[in-house]
N, C-alpha and C positions, 0 to 999 in steps of 0.2 A: 532314524525313524523308518527309512525305506532304502533298500539296496537293490541295485541291478547288477547281475554278474554275467559276464560273457554273453550279453544279450544281442541277438541279431534278428532281423525281420525281413521277410521277402522270400523269394525262391532261390534255390541253391546257385543258379547261374545268374541271378539278377537281384542281389540283396539291396534293400533300401538303405540299411545301415548294418554294421557288423561290430561285434566284440565291444559292446558298450559296457563299461564298468564304472559305476557311479554310486555315490551315497548321498542321500538328502538328510541333512541334520536340522535341528530345531530352529536355528536362527539363520538359515541360508536364505538369501534374497537373490534369486537366480534370474538373470536375463538370458533368454534362450534365442540364439540367432542362427541363421542359415538361409540358404536360397529357398525360394518358393519351390515346392515339390521335393525338397531334400529329405522329408520324413519327420519334420518337427511335430506336426499334429499327431502322426501315428505314435511317436514315442510318448507324447503326453497322454494319449489314450491308454497305452500300456501301463504307464505309471498310475493312472487313475483307475485301472482295473477294468477298462472297457474292452480291451483286446487281450486275448489270452493265447492266440495261436502264434507264438514266437518261439525262437530258440533261446535257451539260456534260463536264468533264474530271476524271479522277482520276489524279494523277501520284504515283508512289511510287519511292523509292530501291530498286533491285533487291536490295540487301543487307540490307534491313530485314525483321525477323521480326515478324509480327503474331499475337497470341493473342486469341481472342474467346470469351468466356463468354456464351452466350445464356441466356434465361430457362428454356428447356426443352431438354433433351439427348435427341436421338433418333438419335445416330450411334454409340452404343456397340455394339461387336460382341459377339455371343454368346460367352460364356466369358471376357470381359474382366473383370478384378477391379480394385478401386481401386488395389491395389499395382502390378499389371502396367501399368495405365494411367499411373500416376505414374512408373514406371520408364522410360517412353519419353522422359521429359525428359532422361535421361542416356544416350541411345543413343550419343552421341559418346564417352563414357567406355567403354562396353561395346565399341564398335568398336575403341578403342585396345587394350583387353585382348585382343580377338580377333587384332589385328594382331601384338601381342607374342607370342602363342601361335604364330602362323604363322612369325614370324621366328626364334623360338627353335629351330625344327626345321631352319633353314637358316643357323645362326649362323656357320658356317665361312666364309661369304662376307663379306668386309670391309664391303661396302656394306650388307649386312643388319645387321651388328654396329653400324654407325654409325646406321642408322635405328632399331634396337632401343634404343640408348642415348638417342637423341633423344626417343623416345616415353616411355621410362622417366623421363627428366628432366621431361617435361611433366606426367606423372602425379604425380610426387613433389611438385610445387608446386600441384597442383590441389586446391581445396576439395571437389570433387565425387567424389573417390575413395570416400569413405564414404557413398555416396548412399543406401544402404538405410536407414541410420540417419536421414538427412534425411527420407526418405519417411515413416517411422514417426512422426516428430515432427509433420510437416505433417498427416497423416491423423488423428492423435490430437487435435490442436488443432482440427480441423474436425469433431470429434464421432464419429469412427469408433473402435469398440473393436478391439482387436488381432484378435479372432476374425472381424471383418468385413473385414479387409484383403484376404482372398483369396476372398470371396464373389463369385459371378457377378452383375455389376451389372445385367444385363438382366432379372434376376428381382426386382430391388429397386425401390423407389419413386423418383419423380423427384428427391426431395431428396437421396438418396444419389448419384445420377448427377451432379447439379449440383455437389455438394460434392467428389466425386472428381475431376471435370474442373477445378474451381477449384484443387484441390491440385496437379494436373499443371501448370497455368499458373503457379502460385506457384513451382514448382520449375524450370520451363522459363525463366521470366523473359524474355519477348519484349521487343523494342525498344519496341513499342507494345502495351500491355495494355488490352483493351477488356472492360469488365464491365457487363452489363445486369442490373440489380437483383440483385446477388450475395448480398444479405442475406436474401432471401426464405426460404431454407431453413437459415439459420444461427441457432444459439442465441446467447444473450448473451455466452458465453465465446468462441465462434468469431468473433463480430462484432468483439470487442476484438482478437482475434488478427489478423484481416484488417486492421483499422485500423492496428495497429502495423506490419504488413507494408507497407501503402501509404505510411505516413509515411517509411519508409526505402527505398522503391523507387527504384532507380537509373535506370530507363528512364522513358518517358512512359506515362501511362495516361489513359483516358477512363472515367468511371464514371457510370452512370445509377443513382440511388438516391433513395428517399424518406427516408433516414436523414440527418437534418440534422447529426448529430455527425460522420459521415464527411465530408460535404461541407464542414463548417466547419474540420475539423482536418487534412485531408490534401490539399486542393486549392489551386492558385494561379491558377486561371482557371475562369471559368464560361461555358458555352455555354447560351444560352436560346433554345429553339425556340418562338417566340411569333408567332402570327398568320401562320404559313406562312413566316416568315423566321428565320434564325439570327443571333442577336446575340451578340457576343463581348465579355466583360468581363475584361480582363487584370489580373493582379496582385491578385486578390481571392478570398476564400472566399465561401460562400453568404450569410452574414449581410451582408458588405460589398456583395455583388451586389444584395441586396434594396433597400438604400438608394440605390445607384447607379442601379438601374433606375427607381425612383420618381422620382429627380431627372431622369433622362433623359426620361421621359414628361412630367414637369412642364414642362421646358424646351421640349419639342416642342410641347406645347399652347400655350405662350406664343408660340412662333414662328408656329404656325398662326393664332393669334388676331391677331397683329400683321400677318401676311401678308393675312388676310382684310379687315382694316381698310383696308389700302392698295388692295386690289382693289375694295372698296366705294367708296372715294374716286374711283378711276379710272372705275368704272361710272357714278357720279353725273355726272362731267364728260361722259362719252360720251352719256348720256341727255339731259343738259341742252343740249348743243350739237350733237347728231347732225344736225339739220336747219338749222344755221346755216352759211351758205356761207363766211363769213370764218374759221370754226373747223374747216373740213373737214379741213385738213391735220393739225391738232393731234389731232382725233378719230381719224383713221386711224393716227397715230403711237401713240396710247395703246391702240388695239385691237391693234396688232402687239405692243406691250409685254406686254399681257395674254396673248396667244397664246404668248409665250415663257416665261411664268412656270411653273416646276415647283411644283405644289401640294405643300405640306408634308403628308405622309400620317401620320396618327397610328394606329399599329397597335392593333387592338382584338380581343379575344376575348370571346365571350359568357360572362357570369358564371355559375359553378356555385354553387348555394346550396341548402341544405336545413336544416330546423329540426325539432327534436323536443323533447318534454317528457315527464317521467315521471308517476308516479302523483300524485293529489291527496290520497292518504292521509297521515295525520300520525303514525301509530304509529312507535315507535322500533325495536323488535326485528324483524328480518326473517328471518334464518337462524341456526341454531346446530348444532354438531356435538358429540356427547358420546361419548367413548370410541371414536371412529371408527377402525376397523381394516379393512384390505382386503388380500387376496391373491388370486392367480390360480388356486388349486386348492382342493379341498374339505377339506384337512386343517386341523385347528383352529388350529395354530400355525405351520404350514410356509409358507415362501416369502412372508412378509409384505412388502408394498410400502409401506403406510402403517400406522402403529401408534399406537393410543391417542391420537388427536387430539381435543383440546378447542378449540373455535374458535367465534366468534360474529361476526355482521355486523349493524351497525345502520345507520340511514337515512343518516347523513352520511359513512359510510365510502367512501373511494376507495382500494381495496386492490389492489395489484399483486403477483402471484405471479411471481417471477423465478427464473431458474436454467437450467442446461444441459438439453439434451434428455435424456429417459430417466429423470428423477428422479421422475416421477409427477404432473406438473402437470395434464395433460389428464385423467388418471385421477381426480384430486381433483375437478376440475370436473364430471366425469360422475357422481361420487357426489353432489355438491351438487344437480345438476338431476334426479337420479333415474334416469339411464340405466344406472348400475351400482348394485348393492346391496352394502352392507358385510358383511364377515364377522362383525363384532361392532359394537355401538354403533348410533347412529342420527343422521340429519339431520332437523332439525325446521324446517318453515316456520311461522313465527309469524304469527298474524293472517291466515291464508290468503293470505300474500303471493304476489304474482305475479312470475314470473321471465321475463325476456327473455334468450334464450340464443343467442349467435352461435357456431356451431360452426366449428372450424378447417378441417376437411376436409368441409364440407357437400356432399352430392351435388348440391345446387342449382347449384354452380359448373360442373358438367359437363352440365346439362340440355340436351336438344336438342328441337326441334319444340314448344317451349312459349314463348308470348310472356309478357311480364312482367305484363300485365293478368290473363291467365288464372291465372298462378301466384299472384298476390295474391288473386284472387277465389276461389281454391280453399280458402282458409282458412275455418275454421268461423265466425269472427267476421264475415267478409265477407258471409255469407248475409243479414244484415239491412241491408246497405248497398245503396243504389241505384247505378246505373251512374255517375251524375254525382258521387255522394259518393266512389266509388272513384277516379275521375279527379282529383277535387279534392284528395283526400288524397295521391295519388301525385305531384301537382304540388308539394306541400310538399317533396318529396325530389328535385326537379329533373326530373321526367318530365312533359312537357306535350305536348298535341296528339297527333299520330300516334306519338310516342315510346313511348306506353304499349302499342303493339302490336308493338314490336320483339321479335324472337326473343331469348331469353336467351343463346343461343350466340354472338350477335354483340355483346353488351354488353361494354364494357371492364371491367377489374377493379374500378375505382372505381364504375361504374354497378351492378355486381352487389352490391357491399357496400351501396350506398344502398338497393337494393331489399330486401335481406335485413333491413336495419335498419328499413325501413318496415313490414315484416311483423311483426317481433318487438316493435315499439314501439307499434303500434296499440292493443293491450289495456292500455296505460298500466302497464307493469310497475313493481313496487316496487324491483326490483334488475335491473341489466344484468350478465350474466355473459358476458364476451367473450374468446374464445380466439384470439389473434393477429388482431385486427381490421384492422390497418394493412397487412398483407402485400400486398394488391392495389391500394393507393392511391397516387396521385401526391401530391406535397407539398401542392398547393393543396387537394385534397379532405381530406387528413389534417388540415390546419389547421382546416377547417370542422368536422370531427368533434371535434377537441379543444375548440373553443369550445362546441359543443353538449353535450359530456360535462361540461364545467365547470359548466354551468348545469342539468344534469339533476337533477330533484327526486326523487332516490332514491339507493340505494347502487350502487356500482360494484365489481365483482370481475373483474379483467382479468389475463390472461396475455399478456405481451408481451416482446419482446427489443429493442424500439426505445427507446433510452435517452432521447432527446429527448421522446418521447411519454410515457414513464413519469414523468420528472422534472417535467413540466408539469402533471400531473394528480394524482399519488399523494399521499395523506396517511398511508398506511400501506404498508410494504414487508414482504413475507414471502418465505421460500424453504423448500425441503424439504431437511433434513439429517438423516441417520440415521433416516429413515422418519417424521420428525415435522416440524411447522411451526416455523420459527424466525423471530422478529421481527427486523427490521433497522432501523437508523436512517435509512439512505439507500442509494443504489446503490453508492457507494464502499465502504460497509460490506460489501456482498456480495463485492466483489473482494478486500477485505482478508481477510475470513473464509475465502474459498475456499482461501487458501494455508495456513491453519492446520489442525491435525488436527481430526477430528470431536469428539474428547474436549474439546479446548480451546474449540471453538466452542460446544458445549453448556454448558460451564462458564461461559463469558462471557455467553451469552445466556439461560441459564436458572438463574441463581444461586439462585433460590428452590426449585429442584427438583434436589437432589443426585443422585437416582436417574437422571434424564435426562442428567446430565452424564457418565455412565460410558459408555464406548464399548462397544457391543454386539458380542459375539463369537459367531459361529455355532458351535454345538456340532458335534462330529464327526458325530453322527447326522444333523443337519440338512444339513451339508455333503454327506454321502453322498446324502441325498434330492435335494438340488439337482443334484448331479452326475448322478444317475440320470435326472432329468427333462431335463437338458441333452442327454444321450446319446439319449434317446427323441425329442426335438425334432429333433436333427441327423439322425436316421434318417428322420423324417417329411419334413424339408426335402429330403433327397436323393431321396426317392420323388416328391415334388411336382416337383422339378427334372426328373426323368426324364419324368414325365407331360407337363410343359409343352414339353419338347423334342419329344416325340412329336406333340403338337398342332401345334407349329410346322411339323413335316414335313408333317402332314396338310393344313395351310393351303395349301401349295404344290401339292397334288394336287387341290384342289377348284376348281370354276369356276361353281357355282350359288349364288345368294344365300342360300338357306335353309340349306345345309350350312355355308357360311362363317359365317353368323349364329350357328348352334348351336355351332360350334367356338369362336367368339369369346366367347360367353357362358360356356362351360366354362373357357376360358383365363382370363377375368376372375375367375371364381370361385376357381380355383387360385391366381391372383396375389394375391387378397385373403387367402386362407388362408395363403399363404406369408408375406406381410408380417406378419400377426398372430402367426404362430409365430416369425418373426424378431424381432419386438419383444419377445415373451416371452423369447426366448433372451437378448436384451440385458439384460433385467431380472434374469434369473437369474445372468448373469455378473457384473453389478454387485453382486449380493448376495454372490456368492462372493468377490469382490475386496474 
């Protein structure tokens, strides 16, 4: 379907990758791996036809449809909703209905009658006629509430845009589906839904992902972009690829060693008899033989490594919650998100909080670290325990005009460190030499995670609280993080949707059901319980607490309160939408930097306010449902 021949990209003296020769066939299920910054996204864009300034040849069957999901979506038009975007996948069905309508007004013409019958027959056997129902199923499984189907995507966060476009591609079903880190904005339920979709996908796909479960259970071929070359491993998943790559490199090293031994033997002969007239012919023959040898090249990439340790404290109790209750308004009992939680964390705990988006995972974390205050109850830090907190949407990830050395040195604890001590410490996290003066904006996702970990780990915390720490990592960096977390001398409390990451670290699993924490035996338990009623879940998991096993029903009065707040928020959202649209118009009228900067700041403020209100609306609707 598509062929790349002798393809290279970059500058002559600094190619990103070179001599790529690959063919994509109809039933290829390709997992694409490689270091952050190795050029995976660039190669995907070349395949998708979005980059054309490369060396080499790209050949594609003109009848082939390609669908490409990038990591960031910036092409959604104003007014486009998730539902209207997904509806475009069925434009061929809508066109047929339009044609039927046209033909019905001219049905007296026999030719029109014949065409009308043909289209009607095509529609009668098409699975896509009920496409609105399909759209709703896809969007719901990707984490959209029904009230979000028709919201303007340009006013929502990147995660909503990416999920909406993924939904469109899943409905469109191109011949070649290209997905660049599709799980970055998906929760654990949506990842499972995507995995099931990929397992049964009838076309070809290429997926870049740090999720080993997806790479192991849905692929039949691995592309490895390694040391500027693309290596193809046919008929294998990711785990098979690892062993085959290791064997390949081992064989290559043996070949190189054997070749060098032969070269050394030839060189000894040449040096020994270089000035012996009777051997001159033999010497020249061997020199020519050496000139013809193609040296066995062993591909190498610099190793990325970092290491960290936790506190040297030995006390057991670290954090506990008593009667922890939280809601987003000032009423004593109204609109509660988390209710009457009793929970404790001890030194050896490696706890993972799992579950779909919107159930209160990040809210719970912010209560633990003190960024939010409970409505009732308390969080206690025992023994003055120190917390290292990795925030999911840290503003650090979008910092500009700040280098990583200055960012680290701005910490309170760094005031007592010398220049050399800071450089030495950053070196433990893979930053050496002039790398410490790199601007944060040019760092890869993995580098940013390492820098943030360096900052939160220096005070030797007793507990690490990490909210989605693997989102920006490649597989190699994630592996190093896992090994460090395994040996961390303290407690772990982590929110993650990465099943491989969870299963290799966790010794306790919890989720939030009916506003309370529920203990799970394992990840499979979560998917099993998800399909049961809340009442049954609580009865199974909290046998010792009959009161908690009863399903909580909102009173009529509380329903009215929630409905009233929903209506108020919807009015506020409409007002903000109007203000943002006016600002967008004003942008186009300005040409001086100061005015544009002021407008941009105001737009960002409104955007943040809109997203906060929108998240609150989601929570209220979930309570109502």
